[in-house]
Structures are given as structure tokens and as C-alpha cells.
N, C-alpha and C positions, 0 to 999 in steps of 0.2 A: 173391758173390765169384767171381772167375775161378779155376777149379781149377788152371790151369796156372801162374799167376803170383801168386796170392793178392792180386790187386787188386780193388777194388770195381768192379763192372760198372755202367755207366750208359748207358741207351738213351734218346735224346731225338729228337723229330721236330718238324718244321714241318708245316703242311698242305701237300698237294701242290697246286700252283697251276694254275688253269684258264687255259690259254694262248690266250685269245681277244683279248687286247689287251696293249699295252705295260705292263709292271709299273711301278707308281708307288712313291713313298716309303713309303706305307702298307704295301705288301707287304714292302718292304725292312726296315721296322721289326721285323716279326715274325721274319724270318730272321736279322737282326743279333742280336736278343735270344737266339735259339736258339743261334747261333754263340758268343755270349759265354758262355752257360752251358756249352756243350760245351768251350770252351777253358778255362774255370775248372776243370771236372772233370778235364781232362787235366793242368792245372797241379797239381792235387791228387794226380795219379798214378793216376787211375781208368782203367779199360779202357772207352773211350767208343765208342759207335756213334751217329753223328749222321746222320739220314736226312732228305732232302728230295726233291722231284721235281715232276712235272707230271701233272695229271688231264686226259686228252686226248680223252675221248669225249663224246658228247651231241649233241642237236639243234642247239644254237647253233653248234658247230664245223662240223657238216654244212652248215648254211645259209651260214655265212661262207665256207666253201671253195667252195660253189656260186657265190656272188657273185663270188669272185675267179677263177673259172674253173679251179680246180685241185682235186686230190683232197684229202679230209680229211687223209690222211697227209702229203701235201706241205705242207698248211697248218700243221699242228702242228710238222712238222720245221723249217719256216722260223722259227717263233716260238721254239722251244726251242733250236735249234742255230744259227740264223742270226745275222748281225751285229746286235748290240743285243738279242739274245734273252735267254731266261731264264738259260742257262748263262753267257753273257757278263756279265750283271749280277752273278751270284753270284761270278764271277771278279773283277770290278771291286771288289766290296764285300769281298773277301778272306774269303769264306764257306768254312769248312774242313769241309764235309760229308764223311762217310766213304762214303756211298752215295747215288746219285741214281736214282730209279725213274721210269719213264714207264709210264703205264697201257696204252700200246700195245706194251710189251715182251712178247715171246712167252711168257716164263715167267710173267708176271703174268696174261696172257690164259688160259693153261692153268690156273693156280691159281684164278682167279675161277670158271671153269666147274665146278671140283671143289667149291669153297665153296658155290656156288649149289645144286649137287646134294646136298651134304651136308645143308644146311638143308631141302631138299625131302624127302629121305629121312627126316629126323627129324620130318616132319609139320608143319614151320613155314612152308612155302611151298605155296600152293594157287592154282589158276587161278580167275579171276573176270572181271568187267567193271568198268572204272574210268570214273567220270564225276565230274569235279571241275574246279577252277580251277588252271591251270598257268602258271607264270612261266618263259618260255623262257630269259631271261638267267641266272636262278638255277638252272635245271634242277630246280625244286621244285614239288610239288603242294601246294595249300592248300585247307582247308575254308573255307566262306563265313565262319564265325565267326573264323577266323584272319586274314582280310584286314583291312587298315587303310584305311578310306575306299574300299573296293572294290579296293584295289591290293595288290601284294605287300608283306608286312610287312618283308621284308629290304631290298629295293632301291627300293620305292615306285613301281615301274613297273606298266604295265597287265598284267593276266592275261587268259587266255582259257579258255573252257570246252573241256575235252578229254574224249573218250570213246573207249575202245578196249578190246579184250581184253587182259588183263594178269595177271601173277602177283602175288600179295600175300604179304608176310611177316607172320606172326602177332605183330606188335609188341605187341598188346594182351595177349597171354599173359604178357608179361614186365613189365607195368606195375608190379606190386607190388614185384618184385625190384629194378627200376631205381629206384623211389621210395625204397626202403630204402637202396640204394647211395648215392643223392644226399643223403638226409637224415641218415644215421647213420654216414657215413664222411667222410674228407677227400678223396674221389675228385675232386670238382669244386672248383677254386680259381679266383679268390677265392671265399670262402663266400657273398658277396653274390649270386652268380649262381644259387644253388641254388633259392631261392624262385621265381625267374622260370621255371626249367625245370619245377618241380613244379606251380606254380599255373597256368601258361599252357598247359602241354602234357599233363601227366599227370592232374591232378585233373578237368579237363573231360571226360576220357575219351580214352584213348590209342587212336587208330584204327589198324587194320592198314595196313601201308605198301605202296604200289605199288612193285614191284621189277623190273618188266620193261616194255618199250615195244615197240609194233609200228608206230608212226607214222614212225619213221626207222630207218636201218640202221647208222649210225656208232656202234657199240658192240660189246661182247663178246657173241657169239651164245650163247643158251641152247642147249647142244649137244643136248638131248633134245627140243627143240621149235622147229624152224626158223621164222623170222619174228619171234621174240622176241629182243630184246637186253637185257642186264642193265642195270637202272636205275643211273644214274651214281653214286649215293651208295654202293650196295653195292660197286660197282667201285672207287670212290676210297677208301673207308674201309679196305678190306681191304689196301691197299698196305702198311700198317704191319707186317703179318705176312708177306705174300708176299715183301717185300724181304729177309726173313730166311730164306726157303726154305720157308715153309709151303705145302704142297700143290704143291711144285715141286722140281726138282733143281738149279736154278741156284745157290742158296746153301744153306748147311748150319749156320746159327747161330741158328735159331729157339729151340732149347732153351737156348742160351747167353745170349741177350739178352732174350728175352721173359719176363715182361711189361715193357712200356715203363715207364720211370720218369716221363716227362712227354711228353704231347702238348701243344705250344704251338699255340693256335688263336685266331683272331679271334673276338670275342664273337658275331658274326653266325652262326657255324657251331657254336656250343657245343651246340645242340640235336642236331645229327647225331652229335657225338662223345660226348655223355653220355647219350643216350637210345637212338638207333638202334644205335650201335657196340657198347655193352655188351650190348644185347639179342642182336645177331648172335653175339657171342662166347659168350653164355650158351647160345644154341641149339646151337652146335658143341661146347660143353663145354670151351672154352678159357679160360685165365686172363685176367682183365681187366687193362688198364693200371693202374698205381698212381695216376696223377694226370692230369687234364686241366686245363690252365690257360687260361682264356679272357681274353685281354688286351683292352684297350680299343682304340679307333680313334684315329688321328691325324686331327684335324678341321681343315678349312681354311674360313675364313669361317663358322664355326659348323656346317658340314656335313661328312659323311663324304666323304673323297676318292673320286672315281669317274671313270673314263674317260668314261662316258656323260654325266656332268654337266659335263665339261670343266674340272674343278677339280683335276687331278692336279698333282703336283710331280715334276719329272724328277730322279731320283737321279744320272743321268749328268752333268747340268749341275752339280749341287751338288758332286759328287765332283771334277769337273774344276776347279771354281773354288776349293774350300776344302780338298781332300784327302779321301781315303777315311776315314782315321782320325778326322779332325775330324768328319765326318758321322756315323760310327758312334758316336763319343763323345756327340755332341749328342743322338742319338735316345734313348740310355739315361740320360743325365744330366738331361734336361729334363722327362721325363714319368714318373710312377709307372706301372709296367708293367701293373697291373691296371685302370687308369682311362683314360678318354679324355684326349687332350692336344691343345691348340690350337697347330697349327704356324703359324709365320710366319717369313719370311726375317729379320725384325728380331731375333726371338728367337735364331735360329741364329747370326747374326753376333755378337750380344752375348755369347752363350755362348762362342763361339770367342775373342773378345777378352778376356773376363773370366777364364775358367778356363784356357784353353790358352795364350794369349799372355801375359797379365799374371801369372798364377800359376805354372803348370807351366813354360812355356817360359822365362819370366823367371828362375825359380829355377835351371834348368839352365844357361842362358846366363851368368848372373852368377857362378855357382859356378865354372864352367869358365874363364871369363875372368879371375877373380881368381886362380885357381891358376896360370894361365899367366902373368899379370902379376907376381905376387909370388914364385912359385917356379919359373918357367920350365916349367910344365906338369906337374911331379912333386913330390909332397909329401915333405918330409923325414921320416925315421922318428922323430926326436925331437919329441915333442908334449907339451903340458901341458894337462891337463883342469882345468876349473873347475866342480865339481859344482853350485854355486849357479846358474850360468848354463846348464849343459849338461843337467842331469838331466831337466828337463821334456820337452825335445825328444826325448831318447833314450828316455824312457819311452813317449811317444806313438808314436814310430816302432817301437819294439821290440814293442809290444802291438797294433799296427795290424791284424795278420793275424787276431787274435781277433775284433775288431769287424767287420772286413770279411767274414770267413767267416760270421758269424752272419747278416748281411744277405744274402749271396749264397745261402745255403741256403734262405732265405725268398723267393728270386727278387726281392728288393728291390734291383734294380740301381742305382736312383737313390740309395738310402741308402748302399749300399756305396761308390759314388763320392764321396758326401758325406764319408764317413769318411776316404777317402784325401786329399781336398782340405782337410780340417781340418788334417792334418799338413803338407801343402804350404804352407798359409797360415802355420802356426806356424814353418816353416822360413824363410819370407821375413821374418817378424817377428824371428826369431833373428839374421838378418843385420843388421837395423837395431839390435838390442840390443847386438851385439858390435862393430859398426863396424870391420870388417876393414881398411878404408882407413886408420884411425887406428893400428891395431896394426902395420900395415906400415911405418909411419914410425919405429918403435922397434925396432932390431935385437934387443934383449933380449926382445921379445915374439914373436919368430919361432916358438918352440914353441907358444905359445898360439894364434897365428894359424893354424899348421898344424892344430891340433886343431879349431878352428872350421871350417876348410875340410873336414876329414875328416868331421866330424859332418854337414855339409851333403851331402857325397857319399854317405854311407851312408844318409841319409834319402832322397835321390833314388833310390838303388838299390832300397830297399824299396818306396817309393811307385810307382815306375815298374814294378817287377815285378808288383805287384798290378793294374796297368792293362793287362797282357797280354791279358786276355779282350776288352778294349774297343778297344785301339789297338796291335795286335801289331807293326806295322812301326815306328811311332814309338818304342815301347819298345826295339826292337832297336837303333835309332839312338841312343837315350839310353844304353843299355848300352855301346855302342861308345865313346861320348864320355867316359864316366866310367871306362872300363876294367873293367867288371863282368863277370867270367868266370862267375859263378853268379847266376842269377835264378830257380832252381827253388823249389818251395814250401818245402822244408826250410830253404833259405837265407834265405827271406823271413821266417821265424819267429825268426831270430836276428840281433840287432844286433851289428855289428862284424866282419863277414866280409871286407870289403874290406881289402887289405893296407895297412899304415900308409903305405907309400910309393907309394900309388896315383898313376897318371898319367892325365892327361886329354887329350882332343883337341878342338879347336875346330870350329866349323861355322856355317853360316848359321842364322838364327833358325828354330826348329822350327815355330813357328806365328806368322807375321807378323801384326801388327795390321791390321785392315781398317777403312778409312774408311767408317763406316756410311752416311752420307748419300749419298756418291758411289756406293757399292755398290748401295744400294736403287734409285737412279736407273738404274743400268746393268741391274739385274735386270728392272725394269719395261720398259725399252726392249727387252730380249731377249724378254720375255713378249709385248709388243705385236707384235714382228716374227714370233714364232711363230704368233700368232693370224692375222696377215695371210697368212702362208705357207700356213696350213691352209685358208684360204678357197678354194673352187673358182673357176676362171675363169668369169665369168658374162657372158652376152650378152643384151642387152635389145632389144626391138623399138623402133624410133624412135617418138617421140611423134607421134600423128596430128594432122591439121589441126583447126582450130576447128570446133565445131558450135554451133548456136543454143542458148542457155541453156534456152529453153522446151522444146526437144526432149529435153535431158537430164532435165528435171523430169518428163517423162512416164513415166520408168522408176520403178516402184514397188518399192523395195528393202526387204525385210523380214527380220527375224531368224526363223529356223526351227529347230526342235528335231528331231534325228534320232530317230525312233521305231524304225525297222528299217532295215537296209542289207544287201543281198545281191548276189551276182554274177548277171549276166544270162547264162543258159545260151546256149552257142554264140557268146559274145562275149568276146574277150580284153580289151576296153576298158571296157565299161559296168558301172556299179554302179546298182542300183535303190534309191532312197531313198523311204521313207514318212516324211512330215514333218508336224509340228504347226506350222501357220502362224498360229495364234491365232484362226482362224475357227470352230473347233469341228469342222471336217471335215478328214480327212486329205488331204494333197497328195502326189502321186507325181511325182518328178523323176528322170530318168535323166541320168547324168553320166559322161563318158569318162575316168575317173580310176582305173580298176581297177589300172593298172600301179603306182600310187603309194601305194595304201592297202589295208589289210586291212579288210574290211567291219566286223568286230566291234570294231575300234578306233574307229569313228566313231559307234557307237550312244551316244546321250546327249549328243553334241556340239551346240553352237549354231553354226549356219552362216548365211551371208548369201546371199539369193536374190532374183532378179528374179521377181516373182509375177504380172505382168500381160502376159506374153508369150502369144501364141496357142499352143494345144496343138499338138504335133507327134509323129509316130510315129517310134520308133526300135526296130529289131529287133522290130516288131510290137506294141510297147508304147507307151502314151501318156505323154508327158512334159509336165508343166504348169509350165513355168518353167525357170529356169537358176540353178544354183549358181555363185557368184562365186569365181573362183580367180585366183591370180597365175601368170604364165607367164614363164619365162626359159630360157636355154640354158646348160648347163654342159658344157664341152668338146665343143660341137657337138650335144649331145643335149637335147631339150626336157624341162623339169622343170615340173610343175604342183603347186601347193600350194593347198589350199582355204583360204579366209579363215575362220578359226575365231574366233568371238566369245567374249567373257566370258560364262560360264554365268549370271551375274546378270541378263543381258538377257532379258526374257521373250519367248516365242514371239509373233510378230505385231508386235513393236515396229518402227516405221517408221524407216528409216535416212535421214538427210538431211545 
């Protein structure tokens, strides 16, 4: 409880997002859910702190900044603060965060250095040498046993071997305590994720964690050992306490809000938040967060949304076409928060049409229109109840807050919304049962008609008020139209607070119906236009003149497997390949493609080569053949791509 105001304290966070690419609807999903929970708790009168932000360090940022010809700080500033950036998206989506942290903020940098030293002084950080598999996009080290088909288990992309001097955190020291936390408390939710963490990461043997790097510089320096920067997950995870003033003087509410009530995170980073993060806090002797909730992914065409895979869905486009509140509502109405959900434009449009246009929007529009038509926009005070026809709706609306609260406290957003829409559906049925248009024809039925309209208005007030966490702007408009002065929590627990002579105001449809077939066609046209716009301008060499067919047939084209690949010293262009050509002897070919490929990415690939060319010397080394590549120009610059064959094709297979 807050000592100053006797209100329940509630601290909730999203992950801080890695600003290496445009955020997609999957990122929006987590933040909208966090916002809905924060708004619900505020509605309940709680003292809420809602934190979000950006994780801005690491090798990937450094590389992308170098490619863009700007500094890493300029790169992250553009993505976080620029047009269409992180803060722009959260503003568009009406995210009501209380604090936004950037890991490049001075106070956070200062705090991380103190946190690193604190764990070092406690004997939990030591210097060693790291050799293992590293995924640059995920900024994650993996053991061989954790890889899936030799690739990163999180993103499925290639990993490479990394070796360097590093500091390590004694994560293994805390294995038993973390396992007990996971298995014997409700720390990790939903419960189904516990076995995955314990069986996949702790029971096989929890290895100490590499917590510094020397192979890049874009990170927080280890202040007592120049050349080392703090590993990104130590840096990023600590934001939840540095943003409250832990180990810094920027803020002073760590004692007030910590421990956090909930960290909302995607399931792919549950490992970091439920194994590494609690172990770090144990090392420092600090309280643990009460809960970590690992939500599912939004899937598109059966796979996780990913910028690198080209299957993102643009929240800007969807919000522009359908409205921010409709998009927020859809995300939490359509998918259970703890499970994966299959996103489709068809599902989005059908949800808007069914729930918002047909049910909620229709109820508000019909009710206000009938009051305007039958009573000039203001209800008469004289009203006549009919318990037999009224009591079921009144009972459902009057007790809705109890069923809704039970679901919200369990983070069952979808079920909470289902409870609200059961009452909305019942109200629409109530209209058909009472037939106001018939009552309006009999002047003696005016009091009864007025009571029917009042019951509808009061039901709308309660239902709309409970939708505040999901659709805040739309609820404000509904409140204006029905003349509701109170939509706070206490008022939503009591039926009958609207004045008997309530007045209404008309307006355009809150949620216009969408022509599904037409809209899907338009979205597909937009998608195709975006794909075309994203393609670089390409220039191709003109097709050469004819050659005799028998001359072409003299070229012996074979599939070759890459055994080794390395850069040629003193050459910026050449890579040296050792190849299996099916003859039983290794073949060496040099190729001028070093600008376009990292050697380690080509090992194991199946390539196409001409193998009956005479040997020739290149940089003093013999090359026996030629690897076949495609060549074109993009924006005036030459681009070369190796012809990579299906791995099922055996070495030595002749191409014809």
C-alpha cells in the first residue's frame, strides 16, 4: 500500500525493445496488453507505475550504424525518437506509460556500472575466456546442445563461433534457488512455461553466463577494466530497477514500487527473465519481482512475425484504416494472452464487424437514436418498470464488475471482454423483446418506454466503463453521447446512477461496418505495392550474342560442397574455398566475393562450379575452377550472389 494515500501499489513493465528495426504488431500486442492492465489498475484506484523503454546497446546496433554511416547513438536516436519510431508508435497506440527508459540514459549507465561492480565484489563475477556459439541478431550465446539444427533456438538464424576474454556471472551458483522459485511458487506464469525452463535450461546443468564483451565497443564500459563492455542482458534486465532509482540519483521510488507486480514478456525471453534476472537479484540481495508472465506470439501464416522474415504486419497501417481502439480491442479480444494466436486481416475485420459494429456500436446508436426520436433526446423522469422483463438485464449489468474483475486479475483479457459482450448481447436482445417502436405508438406506454430506454443507457454506461482499459477514446465518446458523468470503478459497481432524465447526443457510427471482400482486396494491393517499393532498383547486363551449343556443352558444371572457407590475407576481395567435388580429392577455388559473404556462413553450403577450367594463380594461390554467381547492379553498385543449391544434391553431381 502507498503510505501517503492508502492506495494499492502496482508496478508493471513491458520488455524494453531492441530498436534495430521497425516495430510490428507483435511488439504492439505486448505493450497494449500491459497498457490495458495498467489502465485497469488505475480504474480500480491503484497507485500505478507502468514502465517501458528501449534496449539500445550491442553488436547488432554497432554494425547497423556502421552500415548506415552514422554513430550508434544517432542510429538509436532515429529509431526511438524519429518519425515512425518507438515513441511515435506508443503515442499512436495510446500507451499510457508512466516512465520510459533508454539504456543509453546517463543515469542507467551509471547504475549498471555499480550493479556490475556489486556482483563482482560479491564474488559472483569473475574473468575468464569465452568460446561458444553466438547469435548476433539475438545478442545471445548458446551451447552446442541448445542449438536447433545447428542454428539459434530463438530466431532460427545462423550462429558463429566466438572466442574472447570475458567476465562471467556465477549463474550456476543459483541453480537450486532458481529451480525452487520456479517449481514451488507462482513466480512464472502461465504455469505451463515452468517445465520448459527447468527441463531445458536448469536440469541439464546451468552454465555460468558470459556478462562482458571485448569484440565491440557499443555498450556500457566495465569501469574497472577498460576494453570490456557489459553484456546486453545484464544491461537490459536491470532497467526494471534503475528506472526507479536503484544505484542512481535520477529517481527515488525504488523502495516505493519494487518489487514489480508483473513483468510482461514474450515467451522467447522468458529464460532471461526467470533464470538470469532472479539470479542477479539474488546476488545483490534484492527482492525478486512477484510475477513474470510469458505471453504467446502472434503468428502469421503459421510462423512468428519477424522483420527479417518479411512477414510483419504494420500497426500504423491497421490503426489508420480501422482506428486505434479497434486495433487495441482486437488484439486482446481475439487471442488468449498466454497462448500463441494466428493473426489474419480477415479475423481482424470480422472481429470489428461482429463485436464493435454489430454489437457495441449498434447498441449505442440504436439507443441514442430511439431516445432522440421518441423523447427529443431527453428521457422523462416518469418511468415504469416491469420486473419480469427488466430484472435479468439489470442483474447481469449490476454484477458484471464481479465477473470482469475475476478475469482481469487472472490476466484473462479475452475472458473479461467476453463477460462484457455477454451483457451487450443481452441488451440488444432486450431491445427486440420490448419492441420500443411499438411502445412509442401508444402514449399510455410512454413511462414504460422511458424505463426501457433508461435500462439500455445504464447498461451501456457500465459496459463501456469496463472497456476503458481496452478502448479509452471510444469509451470517452460513448460517455459523452449518453451523458454519463461518472464512469469510475465505484460507479461501475452500482446499477442506476444515471439520472432518470438523462439526455443523449447523436453522432456518426462509432465503428462503421467494413466490406470484407473489398477490404481484403485493398489490403492485398497495398501489400504488393509495399513489396514492389521495397525492391532495390536493379540493373542487368544485356544478354550476350549466341554461342555454338557444343561450346556451351564443353563446360563441366558440378555441385560442390564447401568444406572450409577463409579470407585470403592481403586481399579485400578473395575468399579461399576448399571443396568436395565428388572425386575424393579436395578442390581449391578462389572467388572474389569477400565483400558479400562472411566465410563462416558458407561452410557446409552446396554451390555450383565449373570444374574443367585450367588452373590459374590469384594472389600467389592456385584456383582450380570457378564458382558460379549472379551479378547485377543496385543503385549503381555491383552485387554478387553465389548460386546456392539444395543440400540434397550430392557433391559431384553434374548440372545439365
